[in-house]
MARLUMFI-540726 format. One line per field, with one value per residue: residue number from 0; chain; x, y, z of N, C-alpha, C in turn. Coordinates in Angstrom, 3 decimals. Layout:
# MARLUMFI-540726
num (NUM_...)
cadena (A_...)
nX (X_...)
nY (Y_...)
nZ (Z_...)
caX (X_...)
caY (Y_...)
caZ (Z_...)
cX (X_...)
cY (Y_...)
cZ (Z_...)
***
This chain:
# MARLUMFI-540726
num (0_1_2_3_4_5_6_7_8_9_10_11_12_13_14_15_16_17_18_19_20_21_22_23_24_25_26_27_28_29_30_31_32_33_34_35_36_37_38_39_40_41_42_43_44_45_46_47_48_49_50_51_52_53_54_55_56_57_58_59_60_61_62_63_64_65_66_67_68_69_70_71_72_73_74_75_76_77_78_79_80_81_82_83_84_85_86_87_88_89_90_91_92_93_94_95_96_97_98_99_100_101_102_103_104_105_106_107_108_109_110_111_112_113_114_115_116_117_118_119_120_121_122_123_124_125_126_127_128_129_130_131_132_133_134_135_136_137_138_139_140_141_142_143_144_145_146_147_148_149_150_151_152_153_154_155_156_157_158_159_160_161_162_163_164_165_166_167_168_169_170_171_172_173_174_175_176_177_178_179_180_181_182_183_184_185_186_187_188_189_190_191_192_193_194_195_196_197_198_199_200_201_202_203_204_205_206_207_208_209_210_211_212_213_214_215_216_217_218_219_220_221_222_223_224_225_226_227)
cadena (A_A_A_A_A_A_A_A_A_A_A_A_A_A_A_A_A_A_A_A_A_A_A_A_A_A_A_A_A_A_A_A_A_A_A_A_A_A_A_A_A_A_A_A_A_A_A_A_A_A_A_A_A_A_A_A_A_A_A_A_A_A_A_A_A_A_A_A_A_A_A_A_A_A_A_A_A_A_A_A_A_A_A_A_A_A_A_A_A_A_A_A_A_A_A_A_A_A_A_A_A_A_A_A_A_A_A_A_A_A_A_A_A_A_A_A_A_A_A_A_A_A_A_A_A_A_A_A_A_A_A_A_A_A_A_A_A_A_A_A_A_A_A_A_A_A_A_A_A_A_A_A_A_A_A_A_A_A_A_A_A_A_A_A_A_A_A_A_A_A_A_A_A_A_A_A_A_A_A_A_A_A_A_A_A_A_A_A_A_A_A_A_A_A_A_A_A_A_A_A_A_A_A_A_A_A_A_A_A_A_A_A_A_A_A_A_A_A_A_A_A_A_A_A_A_A_A_A)
nX (-104.660_-101.953_-100.719_-99.875_-98.342_-96.493_-95.629_-95.252_-92.802_-90.556_-90.165_-88.938_-86.929_-85.355_-84.891_-83.090_-80.738_-80.559_-79.447_-77.063_-75.269_-75.545_-73.206_-70.790_-70.574_-69.983_-70.149_-70.468_-71.391_-73.997_-75.094_-75.516_-77.528_-79.488_-80.723_-81.405_-83.665_-85.524_-85.348_-86.866_-89.307_-90.742_-90.972_-92.142_-94.858_-95.682_-96.504_-97.751_-100.171_-100.913_-101.655_-103.741_-105.687_-106.868_-108.522_-111.268_-113.705_-114.620_-113.227_-112.430_-111.982_-109.561_-108.316_-109.859_-110.091_-106.637_-106.795_-108.663_-107.957_-104.999_-105.587_-106.408_-104.928_-102.708_-103.857_-103.627_-100.839_-99.825_-97.392_-95.205_-95.338_-94.971_-92.393_-90.676_-90.685_-89.178_-86.754_-85.675_-84.927_-83.635_-82.972_-82.951_-82.767_-83.396_-86.056_-87.455_-86.946_-88.095_-90.883_-91.153_-90.638_-92.968_-95.059_-94.174_-94.733_-96.917_-99.312_-100.319_-101.800_-101.217_-101.190_-103.124_-105.229_-104.230_-105.000_-107.377_-108.809_-107.008_-108.726_-111.254_-111.763_-109.079_-106.829_-103.882_-101.564_-101.299_-100.436_-98.013_-96.448_-95.846_-94.802_-92.000_-91.001_-91.187_-88.912_-87.169_-86.709_-86.691_-84.350_-82.496_-83.190_-83.159_-79.839_-79.319_-80.602_-80.941_-81.306_-83.605_-85.661_-86.876_-89.378_-91.525_-92.482_-93.827_-95.750_-97.220_-98.318_-100.218_-101.970_-102.099_-103.785_-106.059_-107.071_-108.043_-109.371_-111.824_-112.245_-113.063_-115.289_-117.130_-116.942_-119.306_-119.982_-120.636_-118.745_-116.432_-115.395_-113.947_-113.624_-113.504_-110.521_-109.287_-109.377_-108.268_-106.119_-105.161_-104.844_-102.446_-100.332_-99.882_-99.104_-96.678_-95.306_-94.813_-93.700_-91.190_-90.096_-89.138_-86.923_-85.178_-84.849_-85.861_-88.180_-89.946_-92.600_-93.946_-95.020_-96.869_-98.534_-101.141_-101.258_-104.684_-105.826_-106.456_-108.343_-110.231_-112.038_-112.630_-115.152_-116.759_-117.569_-118.879_-120.983_-122.568_-123.397_-125.141_-127.287_-127.840)
nY (-61.990_-62.045_-59.897_-61.196_-63.124_-62.595_-61.137_-63.953_-64.442_-62.391_-63.069_-65.495_-64.919_-63.085_-64.464_-66.404_-64.870_-63.445_-65.875_-66.362_-63.765_-64.865_-66.399_-65.337_-64.232_-62.829_-64.230_-62.310_-60.381_-61.799_-61.900_-59.226_-58.597_-60.481_-59.929_-56.978_-57.154_-58.292_-55.898_-54.652_-56.121_-55.717_-52.884_-52.718_-53.993_-52.657_-50.507_-51.820_-51.938_-49.231_-47.356_-49.089_-49.681_-46.574_-46.877_-48.861_-50.624_-51.578_-51.478_-53.728_-56.201_-56.969_-58.085_-60.494_-61.675_-62.299_-64.186_-66.394_-66.655_-67.956_-69.872_-71.825_-71.903_-73.126_-75.436_-77.331_-77.133_-75.621_-73.950_-74.886_-77.382_-76.932_-75.780_-77.758_-79.816_-77.864_-76.911_-79.502_-79.799_-77.568_-76.296_-74.499_-71.850_-70.948_-72.454_-69.995_-67.575_-67.865_-68.055_-65.429_-64.261_-65.135_-64.233_-61.423_-61.128_-61.684_-61.037_-58.492_-54.904_-55.120_-57.297_-58.330_-56.915_-56.700_-58.423_-58.791_-56.273_-57.005_-58.856_-57.941_-55.037_-55.211_-53.967_-53.509_-52.629_-52.260_-55.139_-55.273_-52.981_-54.176_-56.419_-55.264_-54.063_-56.677_-58.229_-57.110_-57.178_-60.133_-60.573_-60.291_-61.579_-63.985_-63.889_-63.445_-66.327_-67.973_-70.503_-71.530_-69.320_-68.900_-71.047_-69.734_-68.015_-69.710_-69.803_-67.444_-67.501_-68.853_-67.818_-64.741_-65.811_-66.803_-65.188_-63.715_-65.198_-64.775_-62.072_-63.080_-64.583_-62.903_-60.206_-58.064_-57.942_-57.242_-58.547_-58.368_-55.687_-52.384_-52.164_-55.271_-56.196_-53.614_-54.986_-57.622_-56.421_-55.260_-57.869_-59.010_-56.970_-56.706_-59.983_-59.717_-57.776_-60.202_-61.803_-60.685_-59.996_-62.111_-62.731_-60.526_-61.998_-61.523_-62.801_-65.814_-65.668_-67.608_-67.165_-68.426_-69.922_-68.230_-67.370_-68.834_-66.621_-64.875_-65.745_-64.782_-62.204_-62.732_-64.725_-63.070_-61.078_-62.799_-64.082_-61.605_-60.673_-62.163_-61.684_-59.208)
nZ (114.521_114.157_115.419_117.587_117.108_115.777_118.719_119.746_118.222_118.471_121.444_121.339_119.410_121.195_122.716_122.016_121.101_123.406_124.834_123.514_123.997_127.436_127.048_127.247_129.536_132.908_136.433_137.855_136.483_135.669_137.859_138.667_136.430_137.134_139.855_138.254_136.820_139.199_140.278_137.894_137.733_140.064_139.962_137.131_138.425_140.686_138.685_137.393_138.806_140.359_138.157_137.369_139.773_141.159_138.691_139.373_140.085_141.976_145.145_146.307_145.373_143.610_146.874_147.531_145.497_145.709_148.466_147.421_145.421_146.010_147.971_146.506_144.880_146.206_147.372_145.318_145.254_143.331_142.740_143.477_142.299_139.566_139.343_140.836_138.307_136.568_137.647_137.580_134.822_134.500_136.424_139.756_139.582_136.450_136.705_138.998_137.126_134.270_135.670_136.128_134.226_132.397_133.938_133.498_130.295_130.377_132.221_131.547_130.393_127.876_126.822_127.449_126.350_123.817_122.173_122.542_121.142_118.442_117.856_117.693_116.283_114.283_115.252_115.757_117.178_120.136_120.526_118.747_119.742_122.664_121.779_120.957_123.449_124.928_122.827_124.327_126.825_127.097_126.025_128.057_129.795_129.488_128.200_131.309_132.120_131.060_127.759_128.455_128.849_126.518_125.837_127.318_124.971_123.612_126.207_126.126_123.719_124.074_125.904_124.746_122.500_124.016_124.504_122.388_121.390_122.565_122.257_119.694_120.388_122.052_121.559_122.023_124.050_127.877_129.551_128.627_128.588_129.971_132.599_133.395_132.393_133.989_136.529_136.136_135.291_137.649_139.831_138.382_138.311_141.191_141.668_139.786_141.382_143.182_142.428_141.996_144.803_144.605_142.720_143.538_145.992_148.505_149.601_149.225_147.554_146.724_143.815_141.828_143.314_143.297_140.803_140.256_141.251_139.411_137.667_139.203_139.071_136.170_137.214_138.812_137.613_135.524_137.008_138.278_135.843_135.593_136.976_136.695)
caX (-104.024_-100.914_-99.760_-99.623_-97.791_-95.208_-95.025_-94.157_-92.216_-89.841_-89.955_-87.989_-85.386_-84.838_-84.336_-81.309_-80.037_-79.683_-78.856_-75.863_-74.842_-74.753_-72.220_-69.872_-70.811_-68.871_-70.664_-70.763_-72.482_-75.161_-76.122_-76.179_-79.355_-80.784_-81.453_-82.021_-84.406_-86.189_-85.997_-87.547_-90.426_-90.778_-91.323_-93.428_-95.858_-96.170_-96.890_-99.258_-101.053_-101.263_-102.420_-105.568_-106.242_-108.100_-110.284_-111.576_-115.125_-114.686_-111.850_-111.756_-112.417_-108.616_-108.284_-110.671_-109.086_-105.497_-106.938_-109.544_-106.790_-104.132_-106.338_-107.462_-103.177_-101.735_-104.171_-103.418_-99.770_-99.151_-95.829_-94.689_-95.134_-94.078_-90.702_-90.034_-90.357_-88.550_-85.545_-85.041_-84.455_-82.683_-81.975_-83.717_-82.509_-84.265_-87.696_-87.981_-87.006_-89.374_-91.829_-90.918_-90.212_-94.183_-95.989_-94.002_-94.800_-98.367_-100.247_-100.281_-102.704_-100.642_-101.178_-104.713_-106.544_-104.142_-105.747_-109.050_-108.777_-106.983_-109.583_-112.816_-111.464_-108.353_-105.828_-102.590_-100.791_-100.872_-99.357_-96.793_-95.696_-95.565_-93.908_-90.957_-90.917_-90.871_-87.973_-85.602_-86.728_-86.699_-82.883_-82.217_-83.766_-82.342_-78.825_-79.103_-81.291_-80.222_-82.405_-85.203_-86.620_-87.666_-90.586_-92.360_-93.432_-95.488_-97.181_-98.169_-98.819_-101.469_-102.598_-102.833_-104.958_-107.715_-107.992_-107.795_-110.598_-112.404_-112.930_-114.134_-116.430_-117.835_-116.940_-120.112_-120.374_-119.794_-117.654_-114.577_-115.048_-112.744_-113.867_-112.577_-109.636_-108.253_-109.510_-107.155_-104.083_-104.792_-104.161_-101.647_-99.580_-99.458_-98.470_-95.762_-94.362_-94.484_-92.207_-89.909_-89.892_-88.538_-85.877_-84.577_-84.439_-86.539_-89.039_-90.170_-94.201_-95.038_-96.306_-98.070_-99.354_-101.656_-102.405_-105.420_-106.475_-106.496_-109.710_-111.819_-111.990_-114.043_-116.166_-117.033_-118.043_-120.199_-122.273_-122.959_-124.066_-126.483_-127.998_-127.762)
caY (-63.107_-62.195_-59.452_-62.207_-64.570_-61.676_-61.067_-64.338_-64.533_-61.279_-63.904_-66.961_-64.347_-62.180_-65.395_-67.337_-63.586_-63.409_-67.026_-66.399_-63.280_-65.315_-67.191_-64.241_-62.402_-63.952_-64.840_-61.562_-60.104_-62.220_-61.578_-58.108_-58.912_-61.153_-58.065_-56.293_-58.492_-58.444_-54.707_-54.017_-56.680_-54.943_-51.863_-52.421_-55.054_-51.360_-49.330_-51.662_-51.866_-48.224_-47.222_-49.611_-49.445_-45.947_-47.121_-50.441_-50.143_-52.592_-52.054_-54.493_-57.756_-58.152_-58.735_-61.141_-62.204_-62.982_-64.392_-66.987_-67.785_-68.581_-70.519_-72.800_-72.453_-73.284_-76.823_-77.560_-76.633_-75.475_-73.209_-76.473_-78.481_-76.165_-75.502_-78.703_-80.004_-77.018_-77.191_-80.569_-80.096_-76.647_-75.684_-73.437_-70.161_-71.029_-71.711_-68.437_-66.864_-69.016_-67.751_-64.020_-63.864_-65.368_-63.244_-60.035_-61.066_-61.873_-60.181_-56.776_-54.751_-54.674_-58.479_-58.523_-55.895_-56.208_-59.621_-58.465_-55.180_-57.566_-59.596_-57.120_-54.151_-55.792_-52.797_-54.569_-51.615_-53.373_-55.955_-54.462_-52.142_-55.151_-57.296_-54.298_-54.309_-58.358_-58.439_-56.612_-58.248_-61.487_-61.112_-59.365_-62.528_-65.294_-63.524_-64.519_-67.416_-69.135_-70.141_-72.146_-68.991_-69.655_-71.440_-68.496_-67.709_-71.058_-69.977_-66.229_-68.110_-69.603_-66.503_-64.050_-66.775_-67.267_-63.411_-63.348_-65.822_-64.721_-61.277_-63.114_-64.854_-61.741_-58.690_-57.201_-58.718_-56.248_-59.356_-58.061_-53.921_-52.290_-52.443_-56.574_-55.797_-53.300_-56.068_-58.126_-55.513_-55.421_-58.676_-59.206_-56.054_-57.551_-60.698_-59.317_-57.910_-60.578_-62.157_-59.477_-60.222_-64.007_-62.898_-60.317_-63.072_-60.989_-63.473_-66.200_-65.588_-68.696_-66.352_-69.530_-71.032_-67.258_-67.667_-68.440_-65.341_-64.250_-65.886_-64.703_-61.109_-63.254_-65.812_-62.143_-60.542_-63.593_-64.275_-60.369_-61.027_-63.272_-60.955_-58.167)
caZ (114.863_113.351_116.460_118.820_116.357_115.913_119.512_120.399_117.387_119.141_122.315_120.711_119.244_122.355_123.837_121.498_121.336_125.190_125.348_123.393_125.119_127.968_127.093_127.381_131.007_133.988_137.060_138.871_135.810_135.764_139.530_138.379_135.500_137.907_140.570_137.100_136.257_140.202_140.248_136.983_138.390_141.216_139.258_136.667_138.825_141.055_137.695_136.364_139.901_140.459_136.846_137.524_140.775_140.695_138.004_139.457_140.659_142.795_145.015_147.373_144.510_144.071_147.571_147.635_144.589_146.476_149.330_146.871_144.373_147.034_148.776_145.563_144.075_147.409_147.632_143.791_145.041_141.706_142.446_144.241_141.031_138.519_140.138_140.378_136.562_136.086_137.979_137.516_133.965_134.372_137.884_140.144_138.744_135.614_137.218_139.559_135.542_133.602_136.045_136.387_132.660_131.973_134.230_132.949_129.177_129.760_132.619_131.809_129.522_126.494_126.678_127.238_125.257_122.595_121.521_122.042_120.019_117.283_117.443_117.506_115.096_113.461_115.360_116.629_117.610_121.050_120.141_118.280_121.162_123.364_121.218_120.893_125.411_124.886_123.083_124.861_128.129_126.961_125.642_129.276_130.653_128.562_129.471_132.853_132.620_129.576_126.293_129.255_128.492_125.042_126.280_127.900_124.253_124.167_127.441_125.640_122.528_124.228_126.761_123.896_121.952_124.433_124.648_121.228_121.064_123.710_122.327_118.525_120.562_122.542_121.145_122.250_125.426_128.426_130.429_127.529_128.217_130.364_134.337_134.117_132.498_134.986_137.910_135.840_135.420_139.630_139.935_137.967_138.938_142.378_141.072_139.540_142.753_144.520_141.591_142.230_145.417_144.818_142.222_144.409_147.391_149.647_149.734_148.005_147.815_145.880_143.440_141.488_144.011_143.496_139.456_139.831_141.502_137.889_137.563_140.031_138.621_135.101_137.590_139.323_136.024_134.819_138.130_138.291_134.358_135.550_138.067_135.926)
cX (-101.935_-99.483_-99.562_-98.937_-95.981_-94.823_-94.289_-92.854_-90.639_-89.610_-88.638_-87.115_-84.672_-84.108_-83.400_-80.990_-79.446_-78.876_-77.139_-74.907_-74.241_-73.677_-70.242_-69.842_-70.840_-70.367_-71.357_-71.745_-73.353_-75.834_-76.690_-77.538_-80.138_-81.656_-81.727_-83.667_-85.519_-86.203_-86.882_-89.650_-90.946_-91.803_-92.691_-94.876_-96.573_-97.055_-98.404_-100.714_-101.651_-102.231_-103.935_-106.214_-107.646_-109.445_-111.097_-112.818_-115.812_-113.462_-110.884_-111.564_-110.948_-108.119_-108.219_-110.210_-107.586_-105.779_-107.768_-107.819_-105.920_-104.507_-106.067_-105.439_-102.473_-102.489_-103.718_-101.778_-99.016_-97.585_-94.913_-94.097_-94.780_-92.481_-89.812_-89.262_-89.514_-86.956_-85.159_-85.123_-84.000_-82.083_-83.143_-83.978_-83.722_-85.803_-87.909_-87.522_-87.995_-90.349_-92.227_-91.553_-92.339_-94.570_-95.741_-94.742_-96.346_-99.274_-99.505_-101.202_-102.295_-101.441_-102.146_-105.417_-105.581_-104.916_-106.737_-109.112_-107.958_-108.460_-111.157_-112.599_-110.164_-107.312_-105.372_-101.485_-100.345_-100.399_-98.249_-95.850_-94.945_-94.451_-92.437_-90.014_-89.930_-89.542_-86.845_-85.805_-86.654_-85.216_-82.233_-82.618_-83.131_-81.006_-78.308_-79.553_-80.676_-81.512_-83.346_-85.701_-87.175_-89.363_-91.709_-93.118_-94.544_-96.628_-97.905_-98.455_-100.100_-102.406_-102.971_-103.959_-105.851_-108.204_-108.766_-109.546_-111.664_-113.332_-113.684_-115.643_-117.474_-117.442_-117.798_-120.490_-119.922_-118.793_-115.807_-114.389_-114.374_-112.369_-112.940_-111.260_-108.510_-108.573_-108.510_-105.708_-103.751_-104.134_-103.017_-100.496_-99.213_-98.563_-96.909_-94.572_-93.928_-93.445_-91.021_-89.019_-88.644_-87.491_-85.265_-83.784_-84.993_-87.255_-89.550_-91.852_-94.673_-95.655_-97.304_-99.000_-101.436_-102.423_-104.059_-106.672_-107.180_-108.672_-110.856_-112.466_-113.700_-115.004_-117.635_-118.008_-119.540_-120.933_-122.778_-123.773_-125.303_-127.630_-127.988_-129.518)
cY (-63.135_-61.154_-60.567_-63.861_-63.783_-60.945_-62.149_-65.178_-63.031_-61.932_-64.818_-65.660_-64.305_-63.533_-66.445_-66.281_-63.920_-64.761_-67.080_-65.016_-63.687_-66.168_-66.287_-63.493_-63.664_-63.873_-63.722_-60.561_-60.674_-62.282_-60.444_-58.251_-59.345_-60.229_-57.481_-56.647_-57.799_-56.728_-54.405_-54.840_-55.769_-53.371_-51.991_-53.082_-53.354_-50.586_-49.650_-51.482_-50.399_-47.109_-47.794_-49.318_-48.111_-46.347_-48.440_-49.842_-51.208_-52.667_-53.074_-56.196_-58.061_-58.431_-60.235_-62.250_-63.276_-64.157_-66.172_-67.956_-68.453_-69.788_-71.298_-73.217_-73.639_-75.298_-77.472_-77.938_-76.082_-74.690_-73.403_-76.879_-77.917_-76.063_-76.571_-79.334_-78.773_-77.164_-78.736_-81.098_-78.426_-75.695_-74.706_-71.885_-70.095_-70.925_-70.408_-67.791_-67.244_-68.077_-66.775_-63.919_-63.439_-64.761_-62.055_-59.942_-61.116_-60.789_-58.455_-56.652_-54.875_-56.089_-58.556_-57.883_-55.743_-57.515_-59.622_-57.336_-56.189_-58.127_-58.713_-56.385_-54.389_-54.761_-53.656_-53.995_-52.293_-53.913_-56.156_-54.061_-52.936_-56.305_-56.851_-54.681_-55.978_-58.603_-58.223_-57.256_-59.479_-61.730_-61.127_-61.264_-63.804_-65.099_-63.576_-65.513_-68.856_-69.239_-70.763_-70.677_-68.302_-69.826_-70.579_-67.728_-68.684_-70.560_-68.330_-66.099_-67.880_-68.552_-65.746_-64.477_-66.853_-66.053_-63.413_-64.497_-65.205_-62.889_-61.824_-63.420_-64.156_-60.205_-57.628_-57.674_-57.052_-57.106_-58.374_-56.267_-53.577_-52.183_-53.845_-56.173_-54.916_-53.853_-56.924_-57.560_-55.548_-56.213_-58.654_-58.143_-56.473_-58.698_-60.764_-59.400_-58.740_-61.628_-61.576_-59.939_-61.332_-63.601_-62.063_-60.305_-62.463_-61.810_-64.518_-66.714_-66.532_-68.111_-67.250_-69.588_-69.442_-66.898_-68.038_-67.580_-65.077_-64.454_-65.759_-63.537_-61.937_-63.772_-64.514_-61.437_-61.426_-63.802_-62.705_-60.513_-61.328_-62.571_-59.408_-57.751)
cZ (114.829_114.538_117.250_117.750_116.352_117.599_120.183_119.604_117.995_121.041_122.105_120.241_120.175_122.587_123.727_121.184_122.779_125.576_124.864_123.722_126.441_128.342_127.541_128.665_132.289_134.878_137.826_138.027_135.706_136.904_139.192_137.673_136.296_138.776_139.729_137.648_138.052_140.196_139.162_136.852_138.828_141.040_138.290_137.233_140.051_140.279_137.101_138.010_140.214_139.186_137.051_138.522_140.730_139.709_138.089_140.611_141.846_143.983_146.231_146.502_144.256_145.278_147.991_146.677_145.106_147.496_148.194_146.226_145.041_147.601_147.935_145.155_145.047_147.559_146.688_143.799_143.565_141.714_142.571_142.489_139.767_138.416_139.636_139.728_135.955_136.357_137.352_135.690_133.342_135.424_138.192_140.094_137.313_135.785_137.906_138.323_135.061_134.381_136.011_135.057_131.822_132.393_133.690_131.266_128.804_130.678_132.703_130.322_128.430_125.898_126.547_126.661_124.172_121.711_121.448_121.034_118.941_117.004_116.837_116.134_114.265_113.602_115.835_117.281_119.151_121.675_119.597_119.215_122.204_122.952_121.488_122.546_125.421_124.589_123.564_126.325_127.752_126.705_127.081_129.634_130.447_128.550_130.904_133.382_131.855_128.785_127.007_128.966_127.375_125.248_127.328_126.949_123.660_125.112_126.582_125.006_123.412_125.419_125.932_123.187_122.735_124.714_123.037_120.554_121.826_123.023_120.366_119.382_121.234_122.378_121.526_124.027_126.864_129.763_129.776_127.536_129.571_131.410_134.132_133.536_133.424_136.527_137.477_136.014_137.030_139.983_139.680_138.476_139.853_142.453_140.655_139.826_143.195_143.715_141.052_142.774_145.152_144.008_142.833_146.163_148.427_150.387_149.031_148.357_147.706_144.651_142.165_141.963_143.950_142.023_139.150_140.532_140.307_137.316_137.665_139.772_136.911_135.725_138.354_138.492_135.804_136.049_138.022_137.119_134.635_136.499_137.858_135.632)
***
């Protein structure tokens, strides 16, 4: 669990440092950083998708996941409710930034595989690597959107903590093998791309409405395991 605590701490530190830097940035420079985060999200999302898609044993699963998850999320209005909650405290810009930061920090191979490896083998290498990346990213996000980005640290802690517990409880289960991680990463890559589109002002994809799509691969492997 030490790796997750370190990763959480780097986001908190990065958010504090970035928010202090924000005070010295003019509006035009803040806009440049805003677009930079959008471009970075697009690039990282595309990279995550293309790296994991060739490894997929079920190439259409991510399509079904997005369709089913999108319908479920829209019915629950996850995106609207979350944005209204955050915007009431920090504005629409913070809402979009915080959502994008949470996706970038949580939906990636390091943040999924890292906690599992930490729980099963005690190896925190992935989490320490992720912590270094998140330190820099959180600084830039906070310099753009403000101290509110610090709340993404709590989201990351809960996310990685969940996978850590799953690793402890199901270390020998096929569910926790590479195939599921690949499918989750593919769906996650698409969500990060959607977040980048919103940051760049190209298209508001209401990304959080698609968040339940991450549950579909898990349910698929659970059902498949029952029939195996």
